[in-house]
N, CA, C and O of each residue as an XYZ file, in Angstrom:
812
protein
N      23.550     39.326    -58.212
C      22.631     39.147    -59.337
C      23.337     39.533    -60.642
O      23.840     40.648    -60.780
N      23.365     38.582    -61.610
C      24.060     38.869    -62.859
C      23.157     39.642    -63.816
O      21.981     39.877    -63.538
N      23.746     40.032    -64.962
C      23.019     40.861    -65.906
C      21.802     40.171    -66.496
O      20.786     40.820    -66.742
N      21.889     38.851    -66.729
C      20.765     38.120    -67.304
C      19.582     38.083    -66.343
O      18.432     38.233    -66.758
N      19.867     37.884    -65.061
C      18.794     37.870    -64.069
C      18.144     39.246    -63.944
O      16.927     39.353    -63.795
N      18.959     40.294    -64.006
C      18.410     41.650    -63.968
C      17.512     41.913    -65.171
O      16.468     42.553    -65.045
N      17.921     41.417    -66.340
C      17.111     41.581    -67.546
C      15.784     40.866    -67.397
O      14.748     41.411    -67.778
N      15.787     39.654    -66.850
C      14.547     38.903    -66.663
C      13.592     39.640    -65.741
O      12.388     39.685    -65.992
N      14.130     40.220    -64.669
C      13.298     40.973    -63.726
C      12.719     42.202    -64.415
O      11.537     42.507    -64.254
N      13.552     42.911    -65.187
C      13.079     44.097    -65.889
C      11.969     43.735    -66.866
O      10.955     44.429    -66.934
N      12.149     42.647    -67.627
C      11.141     42.232    -68.589
C       9.845     41.813    -67.898
O       8.756     41.991    -68.445
N       9.968     41.257    -66.698
C       8.784     40.807    -65.974
C       7.908     41.976    -65.547
O       6.681     41.885    -65.595
N       8.532     43.070    -65.130
C       7.777     44.193    -64.583
C       7.614     45.360    -65.557
O       6.917     46.326    -65.248
N       8.233     45.284    -66.701
C       8.113     46.368    -67.686
C       7.879     45.782    -69.081
O       8.589     46.105    -70.034
N       6.886     44.930    -69.174
C       6.644     44.216    -70.430
C       6.275     45.149    -71.576
O       6.786     44.995    -72.685
N       5.398     46.111    -71.324
C       4.973     46.998    -72.405
C       6.121     47.877    -72.880
O       6.298     48.079    -74.081
N       6.896     48.396    -71.942
C       8.069     49.193    -72.331
C       8.994     48.375    -73.220
O       9.485     48.865    -74.238
N       9.230     47.121    -72.828
C      10.103     46.247    -73.614
C       9.523     45.981    -74.994
O      10.256     45.992    -75.983
N       8.216     45.743    -75.076
C       7.574     45.475    -76.365
C       7.688     46.680    -77.285
O       8.001     46.530    -78.466
N       7.440     47.865    -76.761
C       7.554     49.083    -77.569
C       8.974     49.275    -78.088
O       9.173     49.666    -79.238
N       9.955     49.001    -77.241
C      11.346     49.142    -77.658
C      11.719     48.111    -78.703
O      12.405     48.434    -79.673
N      11.277     46.875    -78.522
C      11.606     45.805    -79.469
C      11.008     46.095    -80.839
O      11.676     45.927    -81.859
N       9.741     46.531    -80.864
C       9.106     46.847    -82.151
C       9.832     48.003    -82.836
O      10.075     47.956    -84.042
N      10.177     49.034    -82.078
C      10.870     50.189    -82.646
C      12.216     49.789    -83.235
O      12.552     50.187    -84.350
N      12.977     49.013    -82.498
C      14.302     48.582    -82.965
C      14.167     47.680    -84.182
O      14.939     47.805    -85.133
N      13.196     46.772    -84.166
C      12.974     45.870    -85.298
C      12.637     46.670    -86.562
O      13.213     46.432    -87.624
N      11.699     47.620    -86.441
C      11.312     48.438    -87.598
C      12.503     49.231    -88.117
O      12.693     49.346    -89.328
N      13.303     49.779    -87.209
C      14.472     50.553    -87.618
C      15.465     49.694    -88.390
O      15.999     50.124    -89.412
N      15.708     48.498    -87.911
C      16.699     47.629    -88.546
C      16.234     47.118    -89.903
O      16.986     47.167    -90.876
N      14.991     46.627    -89.975
C      14.531     46.041    -91.242
C      14.281     47.104    -92.302
O      14.302     46.801    -93.495
N      14.045     48.342    -91.886
C      13.787     49.424    -92.847
C      15.032     50.244    -93.145
O      14.949     51.268    -93.824
N      16.189     49.808    -92.646
C      17.423     50.575    -92.803
C      17.221     51.998    -92.285
O      17.565     52.976    -92.949
N      16.655     52.086    -91.082
C      16.395     53.357    -90.402
C      15.547     54.306    -91.262
O      15.869     55.479    -91.450
N      14.441     53.731    -91.776
C      13.470     54.533    -92.505
C      13.768     54.761    -93.964
O      12.980     55.401    -94.661
N      14.881     54.256    -94.443
C      15.243     54.502    -95.848
C      14.423     53.647    -96.817
O      14.152     54.070    -97.941
N      14.028     52.444    -96.384
C      13.244     51.548    -97.236
C      11.765     51.888    -97.085
O      11.042     51.240    -96.328
N      11.330     52.901    -97.807
C       9.963     53.389    -97.680
C       8.950     52.317    -98.069
O       7.898     52.202    -97.440
N       9.256     51.542    -99.085
C       8.308     50.525    -99.547
C       7.998     49.500    -98.462
O       6.902     48.941    -98.421
N       8.954     49.262    -97.596
C       8.768     48.267    -96.545
C       7.901     48.791    -95.409
O       7.159     48.024    -94.797
N       7.981     50.081    -95.120
C       7.291     50.616    -93.945
C       6.225     51.655    -94.282
O       5.739     52.349    -93.389
N       5.854     51.773    -95.560
C       4.906     52.825    -95.929
C       3.569     52.659    -95.212
O       2.857     53.640    -95.001
N       3.222     51.436    -94.838
C       1.939     51.211    -94.148
C       1.982     51.671    -92.695
O       0.950     51.672    -92.023
N       3.157     52.063    -92.196
C       3.264     52.543    -90.824
C       3.115     54.047    -90.709
O       2.806     54.560    -89.633
N       3.332     54.764    -91.811
C       3.135     56.214    -91.790
C       1.659     56.525    -91.581
O       0.797     55.723    -91.940
N       1.366     57.679    -91.005
C      -0.024     58.025    -90.738
C      -0.828     58.107    -92.028
O      -2.032     57.847    -92.030
N      -0.172     58.464    -93.113
C      -0.825     58.515    -94.420
C       0.252     58.639    -95.484
O       1.408     58.934    -95.180
N      -0.131     58.413    -96.724
C       0.766     58.668    -97.843
C       0.335     59.914    -98.610
O       0.852     60.205    -99.688
N      -0.611     60.637    -98.041
C      -1.142     61.838    -98.680
C      -1.051     63.010    -97.706
O      -1.147     62.836    -96.491
N      -0.867     64.185    -98.254
C      -0.713     65.366    -97.406
C      -2.039     65.900    -96.900
O      -2.062     66.739    -96.000
N      -3.143     65.428    -97.460
C      -4.456     65.865    -97.008
C      -5.429     64.693    -97.005
O      -5.394     63.833    -97.885
N      -6.292     64.676    -96.007
C      -7.422     63.764    -96.068
C      -7.373     62.520    -95.207
O      -8.422     61.971    -94.870
N      -6.178     62.054    -94.838
C      -6.066     60.817    -94.056
C      -6.912     59.711    -94.693
O      -7.700     59.053    -94.015
N      -6.740     59.520    -95.988
C      -7.603     58.617    -96.750
C      -7.540     57.181    -96.235
O      -8.564     56.502    -96.154
N      -6.339     56.721    -95.889
C      -6.197     55.332    -95.447
C      -6.938     55.097    -94.132
O      -7.589     54.067    -93.952
N      -6.833     56.050    -93.225
C      -7.500     55.909    -91.925
C      -9.005     55.918    -92.106
O      -9.711     55.143    -91.460
N      -9.503     56.781    -92.971
C     -10.940     56.825    -93.248
C     -11.421     55.537    -93.897
O     -12.607     55.211    -93.835
N     -10.494     54.799    -94.524
C     -10.831     53.511    -95.127
C     -10.599     52.343    -94.179
O     -10.669     51.184    -94.586
N     -10.322     52.650    -92.912
C     -10.252     51.589    -91.907
C      -8.870     51.210    -91.419
O      -8.749     50.336    -90.560
N      -7.806     51.843    -91.943
C      -6.446     51.501    -91.507
C      -6.103     52.299    -90.246
O      -5.225     53.162    -90.259
N      -6.809     51.993    -89.170
C      -6.724     52.794    -87.951
C      -5.378     52.687    -87.252
O      -5.018     53.570    -86.473
N      -4.629     51.623    -87.517
C      -3.320     51.486    -86.867
C      -2.383     52.635    -87.229
O      -1.455     52.939    -86.480
N      -2.623     53.274    -88.375
C      -1.754     54.359    -88.821
C      -1.779     55.555    -87.860
O      -0.860     56.374    -87.871
N      -2.807     55.657    -87.046
C      -2.856     56.738    -86.063
C      -1.755     56.599    -85.021
O      -1.389     57.582    -84.377
N      -1.223     55.394    -84.845
C      -0.274     55.118    -83.775
C       1.105     54.674    -84.272
O       2.110     54.948    -83.616
N       1.167     54.005    -85.402
C       2.420     53.372    -85.832
C       3.541     54.312    -86.261
O       4.686     53.860    -86.309
N       3.301     55.591    -86.577
C       4.460     56.455    -86.853
C       5.464     56.493    -85.708
O       6.640     56.782    -85.929
N       5.025     56.211    -84.507
C       5.935     56.225    -83.360
C       7.039     55.177    -83.488
O       8.093     55.318    -82.868
N       6.815     54.135    -84.277
C       7.803     53.058    -84.401
C       8.824     53.311    -85.513
O       9.774     52.543    -85.662
N       8.639     54.371    -86.289
C       9.549     54.671    -87.395
C      10.653     55.607    -86.892
O      10.373     56.625    -86.260
N      11.914     55.249    -87.178
C      13.029     56.108    -86.760
C      14.008     56.297    -87.913
O      14.236     55.395    -88.720
N      14.573     57.484    -87.965
C      15.467     57.853    -89.057
C      16.877     58.079    -88.521
O      17.237     59.207    -88.182
N      17.661     57.041    -88.444
C      19.041     57.167    -87.994
C      19.270     56.577    -86.613
O      18.349     56.430    -85.809
N      20.532     56.243    -86.367
C      20.910     55.602    -85.105
C      20.713     56.545    -83.923
O      20.185     56.134    -82.890
N      21.127     57.800    -84.061
C      20.987     58.747    -82.955
C      19.521     58.946    -82.603
O      19.160     59.036    -81.429
N      18.682     59.014    -83.626
C      17.246     59.191    -83.420
C      16.674     58.088    -82.535
O      15.984     58.363    -81.553
N      16.966     56.837    -82.890
C      16.366     55.747    -82.120
C      17.049     55.567    -80.766
O      16.389     55.203    -79.793
N      18.348     55.813    -80.686
C      19.030     55.688    -79.397
C      18.474     56.688    -78.389
O      18.222     56.340    -77.235
N      18.285     57.919    -78.824
C      17.741     58.964    -77.950
C      16.353     58.569    -77.455
O      16.069     58.639    -76.259
N      15.491     58.155    -78.385
C      14.126     57.827    -77.999
C      14.039     56.575    -77.142
O      13.246     56.527    -76.201
N      14.836     55.564    -77.450
C      14.779     54.324    -76.672
C      15.347     54.522    -75.267
O      14.853     53.926    -74.310
N      16.367     55.343    -75.141
C      16.917     55.634    -73.818
C      15.849     56.255    -72.919
O      15.669     55.839    -71.775
N      15.144     57.257    -73.451
C      14.126     57.932    -72.646
C      12.877     57.085    -72.465
O      12.240     57.147    -71.414
N      12.514     56.296    -73.470
C      11.378     55.389    -73.306
C      11.670     54.369    -72.214
O      10.806     54.056    -71.394
N      12.890     53.859    -72.211
C      13.291     52.904    -71.169
C      13.174     53.538    -69.782
O      12.618     52.927    -68.869
N      13.686     54.741    -69.619
C      13.675     55.402    -68.314
C      12.251     55.780    -67.885
O      11.822     55.453    -66.779
N      11.539     56.457    -68.753
C      10.232     56.999    -68.380
C       9.154     55.918    -68.374
O       8.349     55.840    -67.447
N       9.145     55.089    -69.411
C       8.150     54.023    -69.471
C       8.289     53.037    -68.335
O       7.291     52.614    -67.750
N       9.518     52.665    -68.017
C       9.750     51.724    -66.914
C       9.263     52.298    -65.593
O       8.652     51.588    -64.795
N       9.531     53.584    -65.355
C       9.120     54.218    -64.099
C       7.611     54.167    -63.926
O       7.117     53.869    -62.839
N       6.879     54.456    -64.992
C       5.413     54.452    -64.919
C       4.887     53.032    -64.793
O       4.013     52.760    -63.970
N       5.412     52.132    -65.603
C       4.900     50.761    -65.605
C       5.146     50.055    -64.275
O       4.289     49.308    -63.805
N       6.296     50.283    -63.672
C       6.617     49.624    -62.416
C       5.816     50.181    -61.247
O       5.509     49.451    -60.304
N       5.473     51.468    -61.298
C       4.796     52.086    -60.158
C       3.285     52.173    -60.329
O       2.553     52.195    -59.339
N       2.808     52.222    -61.571
C       1.376     52.428    -61.802
C       0.740     51.401    -62.720
O      -0.398     51.590    -63.151
N       1.429     50.336    -63.028
C       0.879     49.193    -63.766
C       0.939     49.400    -65.280
O       0.972     50.524    -65.781
N       0.951     48.279    -65.976
C       1.036     48.253    -67.427
C      -0.164     48.930    -68.087
O      -0.029     49.549    -69.143
N      -1.353     48.808    -67.454
C      -2.551     49.405    -68.051
C      -2.444     50.929    -68.110
O      -2.864     51.544    -69.091
N      -1.887     51.536    -67.069
C      -1.739     52.989    -67.078
C      -0.798     53.419    -68.201
O      -1.088     54.369    -68.928
N       0.321     52.725    -68.341
C       1.256     53.081    -69.411
C       0.602     52.890    -70.772
O       0.810     53.706    -71.669
N      -0.182     51.833    -70.945
C      -0.856     51.586    -72.217
C      -1.789     52.743    -72.580
O      -1.800     53.207    -73.720
N      -2.566     53.200    -71.606
C      -3.467     54.330    -71.844
C      -2.677     55.568    -72.247
O      -3.050     56.268    -73.189
N      -1.593     55.836    -71.537
C      -0.777     57.014    -71.830
C      -0.200     56.954    -73.239
O      -0.278     57.929    -73.986
N       0.373     55.821    -73.600
C       1.008     55.689    -74.913
C      -0.029     55.840    -76.025
O       0.223     56.520    -77.020
N      -1.181     55.216    -75.860
C      -2.223     55.281    -76.892
C      -2.719     56.714    -77.074
O      -2.793     57.210    -78.198
N      -3.054     57.370    -75.982
C      -3.630     58.718    -76.074
C      -2.591     59.732    -76.560
O      -2.880     60.560    -77.425
N      -1.387     59.662    -76.001
C      -0.348     60.624    -76.391
C       0.043     60.440    -77.854
O       0.170     61.421    -78.587
N       0.233     59.199    -78.284
C       0.624     58.974    -79.681
C      -0.482     59.410    -80.632
O      -0.194     59.953    -81.698
N      -1.741     59.184    -80.266
C      -2.856     59.591    -81.108
C      -2.846     61.100    -81.347
O      -2.880     61.550    -82.493
N      -2.801     61.873    -80.277
C      -2.883     63.323    -80.415
C      -1.609     63.920    -81.012
O      -1.679     64.846    -81.820
N      -0.445     63.397    -80.619
C       0.801     63.958    -81.152
C       0.970     63.645    -82.632
O       1.458     64.486    -83.387
N       0.574     62.447    -83.059
C       0.684     62.098    -84.477
C      -0.280     62.919    -85.329
O       0.091     63.410    -86.395
N      -1.511     63.068    -84.858
C      -2.470     63.873    -85.618
C      -2.011     65.329    -85.712
O      -2.127     65.956    -86.765
N      -1.497     65.854    -84.617
C      -1.032     67.244    -84.619
C       0.110     67.437    -85.605
O       0.130     68.418    -86.347
N       1.061     66.509    -85.619
C       2.193     66.636    -86.537
C       1.737     66.518    -87.988
O       2.245     67.219    -88.863
N       0.784     65.635    -88.237
C       0.265     65.485    -89.602
C      -0.370     66.774    -90.097
O      -0.070     67.235    -91.198
N      -1.243     67.354    -89.291
C      -1.929     68.568    -89.726
C      -0.991     69.775    -89.756
O      -1.269     70.759    -90.441
N       0.113     69.706    -89.021
C       1.082     70.806    -89.016
C       2.021     70.746    -90.216
O       2.296     71.766    -90.848
N       2.518     69.534    -90.532
C       3.581     69.458    -91.536
C       3.460     68.299    -92.514
O       4.383     68.071    -93.297
N       2.363     67.562    -92.498
C       2.214     66.481    -93.455
C       2.574     65.127    -92.884
O       2.888     65.016    -91.699
N       2.532     64.086    -93.719
C       2.611     62.712    -93.231
C       4.000     62.126    -93.049
O       4.135     61.087    -92.402
N       5.026     62.744    -93.588
C       6.346     62.117    -93.582
C       7.106     62.409    -92.285
O       8.019     63.235    -92.267
N       6.729     61.741    -91.225
C       7.398     61.907    -89.937
C       7.338     60.581    -89.186
O       6.557     59.690    -89.521
N       8.164     60.477    -88.183
C       8.143     59.279    -87.350
C       8.954     59.495    -86.093
O       9.662     60.493    -85.953
N       8.842     58.552    -85.190
C       9.625     58.597    -83.969
C       8.769     58.521    -82.713
O       7.594     58.890    -82.716
N       9.375     58.043    -81.654
C       8.715     57.875    -80.366
C       8.805     59.136    -79.515
O       8.342     59.135    -78.374
N       9.390     60.217    -80.042
C       9.674     61.375    -79.200
C       8.424     62.098    -78.731
O       8.433     62.677    -77.644
N       7.337     62.087    -79.519
C       6.102     62.674    -79.039
C       5.603     61.971    -77.792
O       5.166     62.609    -76.834
N       5.672     60.639    -77.817
C       5.290     59.843    -76.644
C       6.245     60.103    -75.490
O       5.815     60.246    -74.345
N       7.534     60.164    -75.782
C       8.532     60.412    -74.738
C       8.265     61.737    -74.033
O       8.288     61.807    -72.805
N       8.014     62.780    -74.805
C       7.729     64.076    -74.179
C       6.421     64.039    -73.392
O       6.292     64.703    -72.363
N       5.463     63.271    -73.871
C       4.231     63.117    -73.118
C       4.445     62.411    -71.796
O       3.888     62.824    -70.779
N       5.241     61.353    -71.793
C       5.545     60.642    -70.556
C       6.342     61.521    -69.599
O       6.149     61.467    -68.385
N       7.238     62.332    -70.156
C       8.001     63.272    -69.344
C       7.058     64.231    -68.609
O       7.179     64.424    -67.399
N       6.120     64.828    -69.350
C       5.178     65.764    -68.734
C       4.290     65.059    -67.721
O       4.003     65.608    -66.658
N       3.858     63.858    -68.041
C       3.008     63.094    -67.116
C       3.728     62.846    -65.795
O       3.163     63.070    -64.725
N       4.967     62.388    -65.870
C       5.731     62.118    -64.656
C       5.972     63.381    -63.845
O       5.908     63.356    -62.616
N       6.250     64.488    -64.531
C       6.494     65.740    -63.814
C       5.242     66.189    -63.070
O       5.318     66.581    -61.906
N       4.089     66.134    -63.738
C       2.835     66.547    -63.109
C       2.468     65.600    -61.971
O       2.014     66.046    -60.918
N       2.659     64.303    -62.174
C       2.359     63.342    -61.115
C       3.235     63.580    -59.889
O       2.757     63.506    -58.757
N       4.502     63.863    -60.112
C       5.385     64.141    -58.990
C       4.984     65.382    -58.223
O       5.203     65.471    -57.015
N       4.394     66.347    -58.926
C       4.008     67.614    -58.304
C       2.647     67.540    -57.626
O       2.476     68.063    -56.525
N       1.676     66.896    -58.272
C       0.302     66.924    -57.789
C      -0.197     65.584    -57.250
O      -1.269     65.521    -56.648
N       0.556     64.532    -57.456
C       0.161     63.219    -56.948
C       1.380     62.512    -56.365
O       1.726     61.414    -56.802
N       2.038     63.135    -55.376
C       3.292     62.582    -54.852
C       3.135     61.216    -54.202
O       4.110     60.479    -54.060
N       1.917     60.876    -53.807
C       1.673     59.574    -53.186
C       1.865     58.425    -54.174
O       1.994     57.269    -53.773
N       1.882     58.751    -55.474
C       2.118     57.707    -56.476
C       3.550     57.200    -56.440
O       3.845     56.125    -56.963
N       4.438     57.966    -55.828
C       5.823     57.530    -55.680
C       6.658     57.674    -56.925
O       7.699     57.029    -57.050
N       6.218     58.521    -57.867
C       7.006     58.752    -59.072
C       7.179     60.254    -59.265
O       6.420     61.062    -58.730
N       8.168     60.592    -60.021
C       8.453     61.991    -60.299
C       9.723     62.090    -61.100
O      10.305     61.076    -61.486
N      10.157     63.308    -61.351
C      11.355     63.521    -62.146
C      12.281     64.502    -61.455
O      11.842     65.449    -60.802
N      13.557     64.257    -61.612
C      14.543     65.221    -61.162
C      14.404     66.492    -62.000
O      14.241     66.428    -63.218
N      14.470     67.631    -61.343
C      14.285     68.911    -62.030
C      15.305     69.104    -63.140
O      14.993     69.727    -64.154
N      16.505     68.590    -62.976
C      17.547     68.738    -63.993
C      17.169     68.020    -65.288
O      17.474     68.492    -66.384
N      16.497     66.865    -65.146
C      16.056     66.128    -66.327
C      15.014     66.926    -67.089
O      15.063     67.019    -68.316
N      14.071     67.502    -66.354
C      13.024     68.309    -66.985
C      13.643     69.488    -67.724
O      13.281     69.760    -68.869
N      14.568     70.185    -67.084
C      15.216     71.346    -67.699
C      15.970     70.930    -68.958
O      15.878     71.601    -69.987
N      16.715     69.827    -68.883
C      17.488     69.356    -70.031
C      16.583     69.035    -71.215
O      16.884     69.408    -72.349
N      15.474     68.343    -70.954
C      14.571     67.979    -72.036
C      13.870     69.196    -72.622
O      13.621     69.245    -73.827
N      13.553     70.170    -71.790
C      12.911     71.384    -72.294
C      13.893     72.230    -73.106
O      13.503     72.864    -74.087
N      15.156     72.240    -72.702
C      16.177     72.931    -73.495
C      16.296     72.277    -74.868
O      16.372     72.970    -75.882
N      16.313     70.963    -74.902
C      16.372     70.239    -76.167
C      15.125     70.527    -77.013
O      15.209     70.660    -78.234
N      13.981     70.619    -76.351
C      12.726     70.955    -77.009
C      12.841     72.297    -77.743
O      12.425     72.422    -78.895
N      13.403     73.286    -77.068
C      13.566     74.611    -77.666
C      14.580     74.570    -78.807
O      14.358     75.176    -79.855
N      15.681     73.867    -78.611
C      16.707     73.738    -79.657
C      16.102     73.149    -80.925
O      16.400     73.600    -82.031
N      15.257     72.144    -80.760
C      14.605     71.522    -81.916
C      13.694     72.516    -82.638
O      13.695     72.587    -83.867
N      12.921     73.278    -81.872
C      12.021     74.257    -82.489
C      12.795     75.350    -83.221
O      12.311     75.896    -84.213
N      13.996     75.673    -82.736
C      14.805     76.706    -83.380
C      15.477     76.211    -84.660
O      16.076     76.998    -85.393
N      15.378     74.916    -84.928
C      15.857     74.373    -86.182
C      17.329     74.023    -86.234
O      17.892     73.889    -87.321
N      17.969     73.870    -85.076
C      19.406     73.590    -85.048
C      19.748     72.119    -85.293
O      20.918     71.787    -85.486
N      18.754     71.237    -85.288
C      19.041     69.803    -85.429
C      18.317     69.190    -86.626
O      18.074     67.983    -86.649
N      17.976     69.997    -87.604
C      17.384     69.461    -88.816
C      15.885     69.264    -88.710
O      15.205     69.928    -87.927
N      15.384     68.334    -89.517
C      13.951     68.083    -89.615
C      13.465     67.276    -88.406
O      13.806     66.103    -88.262
N      12.677     67.904    -87.551
C      12.203     67.267    -86.321
C      10.693     67.452    -86.227
O      10.153     68.477    -86.644
N      10.019     66.442    -85.671
C       8.559     66.509    -85.509
C       8.215     67.362    -84.291
O       7.775     66.854    -83.260
N       8.424     68.665    -84.435
C       8.270     69.557    -83.284
C       6.839     69.649    -82.764
O       6.630     69.763    -81.557
N       5.864     69.601    -83.648
C       4.489     69.691    -83.174
C       4.094     68.416    -82.413
O       3.289     68.471    -81.484
N       4.653     67.286    -82.805
C       4.416     66.055    -82.040
C       4.987     66.190    -80.635
O       4.371     65.745    -79.667
N       6.170     66.805    -80.522
C       6.752     67.056    -79.205
C       5.834     67.952    -78.376
O       5.574     67.686    -77.203
N       5.355     69.009    -79.005
C       4.555     70.007    -78.287
C       3.240     69.421    -77.785
O       2.901     69.554    -76.609
N       2.507     68.775    -78.678
C       1.213     68.213    -78.290
C       1.411     66.999    -77.374
O       0.564     66.712    -76.528
N       2.526     66.293    -77.546
C       2.835     65.216    -76.605
C       3.006     65.752    -75.192
O       2.477     65.185    -74.236
N       3.750     66.850    -75.066
C       3.926     67.495    -73.758
C       2.588     67.920    -73.152
O       2.306     67.641    -71.986
N       1.781     68.587    -73.946
C       0.493     69.086    -73.448
C      -0.411     67.926    -73.043
O      -1.036     67.959    -71.982
N      -0.478     66.906    -73.886
C      -1.341     65.756    -73.597
C      -0.878     65.026    -72.348
O      -1.693     64.644    -71.509
N       0.437     64.830    -72.221
C       0.961     64.164    -71.038
C       0.679     64.930    -69.763
O       0.358     64.335    -68.733
N       0.799     66.264    -69.827
C       0.510     67.097    -68.656
C      -0.958     67.001    -68.267
O      -1.283     66.903    -67.083
N      -1.851     67.029    -69.262
C      -3.287     66.918    -68.978
C      -3.604     65.567    -68.355
O      -4.366     65.491    -67.391
N      -3.025     64.503    -68.897
C      -3.251     63.171    -68.332
C      -2.696     63.074    -66.915
O      -3.278     62.412    -66.056
N      -1.566     63.739    -66.679
C      -1.020     63.766    -65.323
C      -1.983     64.391    -64.342
O      -2.105     63.927    -63.208
N      -2.679     65.457    -64.770
C      -3.682     66.096    -63.919
C      -4.907     65.211    -63.742
O      -5.446     65.101    -62.641
N      -5.346     64.582    -64.825
C      -6.522     63.712    -64.757
C      -6.298     62.565    -63.778
O      -7.206     62.178    -63.042
N      -5.087     62.030    -63.777
C      -4.778     60.909    -62.893
C      -4.192     61.364    -61.555
O      -3.475     60.613    -60.894
N      -4.501     62.584    -61.170
C      -4.122     63.090    -59.845
C      -5.399     63.271    -59.023
O      -5.947     64.372    -58.988
N      -5.881     62.228    -58.369
C      -7.201     62.273    -57.723
C      -7.316     63.333    -56.642
O      -8.374     63.949    -56.508
N      -6.273     63.565    -55.873
C      -6.354     64.559    -54.810
C      -6.515     65.968    -55.363
O      -7.244     66.783    -54.797
N      -5.828     66.258    -56.480
C      -5.977     67.554    -57.122
C      -7.391     67.733    -57.640
O      -7.980     68.802    -57.475
N      -7.948     66.694    -58.270
C      -9.300     66.795    -58.808
C     -10.327     66.977    -57.698
O     -11.309     67.699    -57.871
N     -10.103     66.324    -56.556
C     -11.027     66.506    -55.431
C     -10.988     67.936    -54.928
O     -12.024     68.506    -54.588
N      -9.800     68.517    -54.878
C      -9.685     69.915    -54.419
C     -10.359     70.866    -55.400
O     -10.987     71.843    -54.992
N     -10.229     70.578    -56.703
C     -10.856     71.434    -57.704
C     -12.373     71.353    -57.635
O     -13.054     72.356    -57.846
N     -12.911     70.174    -57.341
C     -14.363     70.024    -57.249
C     -14.924     70.788    -56.058
O     -16.077     71.221    -56.081
N     -14.108     70.956    -55.012
C     -14.574     71.676    -53.833
C     -14.197     73.155    -53.863
O     -14.452     73.893    -52.911
N     -13.583     73.578    -54.976
C     -13.134     74.967    -55.079
C     -14.335     75.900    -55.249
O     -14.164     77.114    -55.354
């Protein structure tokens, strides 16, 4: 099987992951990696530090679109690599609808948390990535019948990076988006673990 055939198979079974990656890469390229603010200002959660005025006026897409904004090549490469790995694993094993729910809920809570923590000027898919990471870890632990999970080394590596970011060694990072993404993903992992919920109801 050649590379083109492998790509077709991947696109067939991981359509949402591919769409998210394509939109992110497109936004990064046309905006010169976030430098052209005038071109992408409608993707930020707001242009104001208080009030979420645009969202209150009906621009609801802003709750989710900061995830598509990336600042620099390393930023988008890191996020797309992990989105490809984690998103594909979920989409192939638990269907596109499950991944859609995860991305929507995680991006909503992580973006709002980052806004209220540090203001509107942030972007990146990393909040979603950390949410998917936590979801996969919890599913592997409490819902092993789903056939997905994460290698412990991957979890440790990502958590080490999480701490490094919070300590400020890598510049301006949306740390609260990472944090709430992790928490939201873990909660969703528990919610979608039916055997665990059945045991809790009988506790």
